[in-house]
Wavefront OBJ file of the C-alpha trace (Angstrom):
o trace
v 17.544 10.399 -37.386
v 17.676 6.928 -35.887
v 14.459 5.203 -34.799
v 14.601 3.155 -31.634
v 11.969 1.441 -29.549
v 11.801 2.330 -25.891
v 9.624 0.572 -23.341
v 8.869 1.783 -19.849
v 5.940 1.570 -17.464
v 3.614 4.471 -16.862
v 0.672 4.894 -14.506
v -2.758 4.436 -16.103
v -3.540 8.127 -15.646
v -0.491 9.120 -17.704
v -1.323 6.639 -20.470
v -4.897 7.962 -20.599
v -3.576 11.523 -20.817
v -1.251 10.570 -23.685
v -4.043 8.729 -25.526
v -6.300 11.803 -25.375
v -3.804 13.850 -27.386
v -4.007 14.392 -31.141
v -1.852 12.163 -33.314
v -1.748 8.847 -35.134
v 0.675 6.985 -32.872
v 1.435 7.136 -29.161
v 4.785 8.693 -30.033
v 3.032 11.517 -31.898
v 0.589 11.913 -29.021
v 3.413 12.040 -26.473
v 5.289 14.605 -28.543
v 2.151 16.743 -28.742
v 1.724 16.457 -24.972
v 5.329 17.548 -24.422
v 4.773 20.587 -26.623
v 6.484 19.324 -29.750
v 4.424 18.772 -32.864
v 4.913 15.821 -35.161
v 6.846 18.046 -37.602
v 9.422 19.146 -35.009
v 12.962 18.929 -36.390
v 14.833 19.428 -33.109
v 14.919 15.809 -31.961
v 17.777 16.434 -29.538
v 15.482 18.507 -27.347
v 12.843 15.792 -27.547
v 15.376 13.149 -26.515
v 16.456 15.260 -23.541
v 12.849 15.671 -22.414
v 12.138 11.953 -22.750
v 15.321 11.091 -20.818
v 14.242 13.509 -18.086
v 10.820 11.851 -17.910
v 12.412 8.394 -17.792
v 14.811 9.378 -15.013
v 12.003 10.883 -12.945
v 9.931 7.740 -13.400
v 12.899 5.581 -12.392
v 13.411 7.594 -9.222
v 9.720 7.307 -8.344
v 9.692 3.598 -9.122
v 12.817 2.954 -7.016
v 11.428 4.972 -4.117
v 8.187 3.008 -4.188
v 10.057 -0.309 -4.312
v 12.275 0.643 -1.355
v 9.258 1.745 0.702
v 7.386 -1.478 -0.057
v 10.442 -3.598 0.840
v 10.935 -1.698 4.101
v 7.296 -2.154 5.063
v 7.316 -5.881 4.267
v 10.680 -6.756 5.823
v 10.583 -4.535 8.895
v 10.120 -6.110 12.266
v 8.848 -3.951 15.131
v 12.438 -3.629 16.386
v 13.651 -2.449 12.985
v 10.812 0.067 12.793
v 11.678 1.464 16.233
v 15.351 1.683 15.253
v 14.414 3.529 12.068
v 12.217 5.954 14.028
v 15.024 6.661 16.520
v 17.496 7.136 13.680
v 15.158 9.598 11.940
v 14.590 11.461 15.199
v 18.351 11.663 15.816
v 19.040 12.882 12.281
v 16.306 15.518 12.603
v 17.789 16.738 15.904
v 21.295 16.822 14.431
v 20.073 18.663 11.332
v 18.346 21.228 13.534
v 21.488 21.739 15.638
v 23.579 22.037 12.487
v 21.233 24.660 11.031
v 21.677 26.708 14.212
v 25.459 26.061 14.309
v 25.098 24.573 17.794
v 26.705 21.160 17.365
v 29.006 20.679 20.376
v 32.493 19.682 19.267
v 35.270 17.854 21.071
v 38.634 17.801 19.269
v 36.965 18.705 15.991
v 34.340 15.940 16.186
v 30.792 16.108 17.568
v 30.764 15.434 21.304
v 28.519 12.425 21.904
v 28.049 13.267 25.589
v 26.973 16.844 24.800
v 24.698 15.613 21.993
v 23.054 13.230 24.476
v 22.396 16.139 26.819
v 20.954 18.301 24.037
v 18.890 15.669 22.180
v 17.997 13.287 25.000
v 18.960 10.331 22.805
v 21.111 7.515 24.223
v 24.888 7.810 23.699
v 25.041 4.331 22.156
v 22.456 5.265 19.562
v 24.287 8.493 18.760
v 27.578 6.586 18.438
v 25.929 4.042 16.159
v 24.550 6.579 13.660
v 26.819 9.645 13.950
v 29.264 8.545 11.225
v 26.371 7.888 8.818
v 24.994 11.369 9.537
v 28.400 12.993 9.050
v 28.736 11.344 5.621
v 25.448 12.853 4.430
l 1 2 3 4 5 6 7 8 9 10 11 12 13 14 15 16 17 18 19 20 21 22 23 24 25 26 27 28 29 30 31 32 33 34 35 36 37 38 39 40 41 42 43 44 45 46 47 48 49 50 51 52 53 54 55 56 57 58 59 60 61 62 63 64 65 66 67 68 69 70 71 72 73 74 75 76 77 78 79 80 81 82 83 84 85 86 87 88 89 90 91 92 93 94 95 96 97 98 99 100 101 102 103 104 105 106 107 108 109 110 111 112 113 114 115 116 117 118 119 120 121 122 123 124 125 126 127 128 129 130 131 132 133 134
């Protein structure tokens, strides 16, 4: 088995929870928390669990950073545009779930979508390709 040092940030509540576990080191305490005792020989399973925890933390950390950046850098116009975009996507998702997206030559009809959603044709044209790629 190879010993490596891994550093990542955890919320205070998680660190407190780890510290309350039985064990000499934080690694032992974390292993006990994850359900593996210090004498566990299946380190591959432990590595998979730790990688899963790290990936979940990364996703949460990235989401928080994006939200903070959006809040700091958004002007009122950008916020309105984002709200309209979200409203359009929600309307399109609802139409798609009901199989009611009006098509013209195999593509969504912007004029019909305007009639159904009440959203401006220019706005629909601006965001329709992004929605189709999702």
